[in-house]
N, CA and C atoms as an extended XYZ file, in Angstrom:
198
Properties=species:S:1:pos:R:3:atomname:S:1:resname:S:1:resid:I:1 pbc="F F F"
N       -40.347      -42.918     -173.313 N   MET     1
C       -39.172      -42.224     -172.830 CA  MET     1
C       -39.478      -41.631     -171.453 C   MET     1
N       -38.611      -41.874     -170.447 N   PRO     2
C       -38.866      -41.333     -169.113 CA  PRO     2
C       -38.768      -39.810     -169.103 C   PRO     2
N       -39.512      -39.200     -168.216 N   SER     3
C       -39.443      -37.746     -168.106 CA  SER     3
C       -38.119      -37.335     -167.474 C   SER     3
N       -37.742      -36.098     -167.686 N   LYS     4
C       -36.481      -35.591     -167.145 CA  LYS     4
C       -36.487      -35.574     -165.622 C   LYS     4
N       -37.644      -35.426     -165.021 N   ASN     5
C       -37.745      -35.286     -163.578 CA  ASN     5
C       -37.991      -36.603     -162.861 C   ASN     5
N       -37.925      -37.718     -163.569 N   SER     6
C       -38.214      -38.983     -162.907 CA  SER     6
C       -37.062      -39.380     -161.998 C   SER     6
N       -37.421      -39.961     -160.874 N   SER     7
C       -36.419      -40.450     -159.938 CA  SER     7
C       -36.411      -41.971     -160.009 C   SER     7
N       -35.376      -42.594     -159.477 N   PRO     8
C       -35.337      -44.057     -159.512 CA  PRO     8
C       -36.561      -44.649     -158.825 C   PRO     8
N       -36.992      -45.799     -159.303 N   ARG     9
C       -38.153      -46.450     -158.724 CA  ARG     9
C       -37.836      -46.935     -157.321 C   ARG     9
N       -38.813      -46.814     -156.453 N   LEU    10
C       -38.685      -47.321     -155.095 CA  LEU    10
C       -38.878      -48.830     -155.146 C   LEU    10
N       -37.905      -49.575     -154.663 N   THR    11
C       -37.977      -51.034     -154.680 CA  THR    11
C       -38.333      -51.557     -153.298 C   THR    11
N       -38.734      -52.813     -153.241 N   ALA    12
C       -39.031      -53.450     -151.959 CA  ALA    12
C       -37.783      -53.472     -151.082 C   ALA    12
N       -36.629      -53.681     -151.692 N   GLU    13
C       -35.380      -53.705     -150.923 CA  GLU    13
C       -35.112      -52.346     -150.274 C   GLU    13
N       -35.282      -51.277     -151.042 N   THR    14
C       -35.073      -49.942     -150.487 CA  THR    14
C       -36.113      -49.642     -149.417 C   THR    14
N       -37.354      -50.054     -149.635 N   ALA    15
C       -38.404      -49.852     -148.637 CA  ALA    15
C       -38.048      -50.565     -147.336 C   ALA    15
N       -37.483      -51.756     -147.433 N   SER    16
C       -37.102      -52.488     -146.220 CA  SER    16
C       -35.995      -51.752     -145.482 C   SER    16
N       -35.081      -51.134     -146.209 N   HIS    17
C       -34.015      -50.357     -145.575 CA  HIS    17
C       -34.579      -49.089     -144.932 C   HIS    17
N       -35.528      -48.442     -145.597 N   ILE    18
C       -36.182      -47.263     -145.026 CA  ILE    18
C       -36.840      -47.637     -143.707 C   ILE    18
N       -37.578      -48.728     -143.684 N   LYS    19
C       -38.253      -49.164     -142.458 CA  LYS    19
C       -37.250      -49.444     -141.349 C   LYS    19
N       -36.138      -50.088     -141.706 N   TRP    20
C       -35.125      -50.404     -140.694 CA  TRP    20
C       -34.518      -49.127     -140.119 C   TRP    20
N       -34.169      -48.194     -140.994 N   LEU    21
C       -33.598      -46.928     -140.531 CA  LEU    21
C       -34.576      -46.177     -139.636 C   LEU    21
N       -35.851      -46.167     -140.007 N   TRP    22
C       -36.874      -45.459     -139.238 CA  TRP    22
C       -37.012      -46.055     -137.839 C   TRP    22
N       -36.964      -47.374     -137.750 N   GLU    23
C       -37.176      -48.058     -136.472 CA  GLU    23
C       -35.918      -48.148     -135.603 C   GLU    23
N       -34.744      -48.044     -136.199 N   ASN    24
C       -33.519      -48.343     -135.457 CA  ASN    24
C       -32.506      -47.205     -135.374 C   ASN    24
N       -32.848      -46.052     -135.897 N   THR    25
C       -31.942      -44.904     -135.828 CA  THR    25
C       -32.744      -43.670     -135.420 C   THR    25
N       -32.064      -42.618     -135.001 N   PRO    26
C       -32.774      -41.378     -134.657 CA  PRO    26
C       -33.053      -40.492     -135.873 C   PRO    26
N       -32.822      -40.998     -137.078 N   LEU    27
C       -33.009      -40.197     -138.287 CA  LEU    27
C       -34.484      -39.894     -138.537 C   LEU    27
N       -34.770      -38.662     -138.983 N   ASN    28
C       -36.138      -38.342     -139.390 CA  ASN    28
C       -36.291      -38.662     -140.878 C   ASN    28
N       -37.478      -38.465     -141.412 N   GLN    29
C       -37.748      -38.846     -142.801 CA  GLN    29
C       -36.862      -38.095     -143.790 C   GLN    29
N       -36.664      -36.817     -143.580 N   ALA    30
C       -35.819      -36.035     -144.482 CA  ALA    30
C       -34.369      -36.516     -144.426 C   ALA    30
N       -33.912      -36.875     -143.239 N   GLN    31
C       -32.544      -37.369     -143.099 CA  GLN    31
C       -32.372      -38.733     -143.763 C   GLN    31
N       -33.386      -39.588     -143.648 N   ILE    32
C       -33.335      -40.889     -144.324 CA  ILE    32
C       -33.283      -40.676     -145.832 C   ILE    32
N       -34.098      -39.763     -146.327 N   SER    33
C       -34.099      -39.445     -147.753 CA  SER    33
C       -32.720      -38.978     -148.208 C   SER    33
N       -32.119      -38.077     -147.453 N   ALA    34
C       -30.789      -37.571     -147.797 CA  ALA    34
C       -29.745      -38.678     -147.710 C   ALA    34
N       -29.858      -39.525     -146.712 N   TYR    35
C       -28.903      -40.621     -146.532 CA  TYR    35
C       -28.950      -41.589     -147.714 C   TYR    35
N       -30.152      -41.900     -148.172 N   LEU    36
C       -30.303      -42.838     -149.281 CA  LEU    36
C       -30.028      -42.187     -150.635 C   LEU    36
N       -30.083      -40.887     -150.684 N   GLY    37
C       -29.715      -40.178     -151.907 CA  GLY    37
C       -30.844      -39.948     -152.886 C   GLY    37
N       -31.192      -40.925     -153.675 N   ALA    38
C       -32.113      -40.730     -154.792 CA  ALA    38
C       -33.590      -40.827     -154.409 C   ALA    38
N       -33.906      -41.194     -153.189 N   ILE    39
C       -35.302      -41.353     -152.769 CA  ILE    39
C       -35.764      -40.064     -152.095 C   ILE    39
N       -36.868      -39.490     -152.585 N   ASN    40
C       -37.315      -38.240     -151.980 CA  ASN    40
C       -38.091      -38.490     -150.685 C   ASN    40
N       -38.241      -37.443     -149.904 N   GLN    41
C       -38.858      -37.549     -148.582 CA  GLN    41
C       -40.306      -38.010     -148.672 C   GLN    41
N       -40.992      -37.675     -149.735 N   GLY    42
C       -42.377      -38.116     -149.909 CA  GLY    42
C       -42.496      -39.626     -149.996 C   GLY    42
N       -41.569      -40.254     -150.711 N   ARG    43
C       -41.565      -41.731     -150.798 CA  ARG    43
C       -41.234      -42.338     -149.441 C   ARG    43
N       -40.294      -41.733     -148.717 N   VAL    44
C       -39.957      -42.218     -147.375 CA  VAL    44
C       -41.198      -42.149     -146.491 C   VAL    44
N       -41.919      -41.051     -146.558 N   SER    45
C       -43.136      -40.880     -145.773 CA  SER    45
C       -44.172      -41.950     -146.101 C   SER    45
N       -44.340      -42.259     -147.380 N   GLU    46
C       -45.312      -43.282     -147.781 CA  GLU    46
C       -44.945      -44.653     -147.224 C   GLU    46
N       -43.662      -44.970     -147.191 N   VAL    47
C       -43.224      -46.261     -146.650 CA  VAL    47
C       -43.423      -46.281     -145.136 C   VAL    47
N       -42.986      -45.230     -144.459 N   VAL    48
C       -43.063      -45.164     -142.999 CA  VAL    48
C       -44.514      -45.185     -142.514 C   VAL    48
N       -45.406      -44.530     -143.241 N   SER    49
C       -46.811      -44.451     -142.820 CA  SER    49
C       -47.634      -45.671     -143.231 C   SER    49
N       -47.032      -46.575     -143.996 N   GLY    50
C       -47.736      -47.788     -144.397 CA  GLY    50
C       -48.567      -47.656     -145.658 C   GLY    50
N       -48.394      -46.582     -146.402 N   GLN    51
C       -49.129      -46.412     -147.653 CA  GLN    51
C       -48.521      -47.227     -148.787 C   GLN    51
N       -47.248      -47.565     -148.667 N   ARG    52
C       -46.545      -48.367     -149.677 CA  ARG    52
C       -45.757      -49.461     -148.976 C   ARG    52
N       -45.633      -50.578     -149.662 N   TYR    53
C       -44.813      -51.702     -149.204 CA  TYR    53
C       -45.166      -52.161     -147.784 C   TYR    53
N       -46.448      -52.291     -147.521 N   THR    54
C       -46.880      -52.757     -146.198 CA  THR    54
C       -46.439      -54.186     -145.924 C   THR    54
N       -46.251      -54.978     -146.973 N   GLU    55
C       -45.890      -56.383     -146.819 CA  GLU    55
C       -44.394      -56.605     -146.601 C   GLU    55
N       -43.603      -55.555     -146.714 N   VAL    56
C       -42.147      -55.680     -146.614 CA  VAL    56
C       -41.701      -55.467     -145.173 C   VAL    56
N       -40.864      -56.370     -144.689 N   ALA    57
C       -40.326      -56.269     -143.330 CA  ALA    57
C       -39.067      -55.399     -143.328 C   ALA    57
N       -38.791      -54.730     -142.206 N   PRO    58
C       -37.553      -53.957     -142.104 CA  PRO    58
C       -36.342      -54.868     -142.248 C   PRO    58
N       -35.318      -54.393     -142.926 N   ALA    59
C       -34.092      -55.177     -143.089 CA  ALA    59
C       -32.886      -54.254     -143.106 C   ALA    59
N       -31.919      -54.596     -142.286 N   GLU    60
C       -30.679      -53.834     -142.240 CA  GLU    60
C       -29.865      -54.120     -143.496 C   GLU    60
N       -29.272      -53.106     -144.042 N   HIS    61
C       -28.394      -53.271     -145.201 CA  HIS    61
C       -27.115      -53.962     -144.732 C   HIS    61
N       -26.616      -54.951     -145.468 N   PRO    62
C       -25.410      -55.682     -145.043 CA  PRO    62
C       -24.211      -54.777     -144.747 C   PRO    62
N       -24.078      -53.678     -145.457 N   GLU    63
C       -22.948      -52.772     -145.240 CA  GLU    63
C       -23.060      -51.996     -143.936 C   GLU    63
N       -24.239      -51.966     -143.310 N   TRP    64
C       -24.424      -51.211     -142.075 CA  TRP    64
C       -24.023      -52.013     -140.849 C   TRP    64
N       -23.819      -53.294     -141.008 N   ARG    65
C       -23.481      -54.134     -139.854 CA  ARG    65
C       -22.073      -53.820     -139.386 C   ARG    65
N       -21.909      -53.739     -138.059 N   SER    66
C       -20.577      -53.431     -137.533 CA  SER    66
C       -19.829      -54.667     -137.118 C   SER    66
């Protein structure tokens, strides 16, 4: 049974979106976390610093295209 405090798992797809936002917007890590909703700033930091999902390339979310 999952703990009450568990957050959704960080996926490769979400990591790719985090990388894209970090590289292509003026958002800081806390703002990216807030924008994505369920991902905490610590996970964003791990992706941005290369501690997690190093093999995943940045990818823009289809809904963000203008």
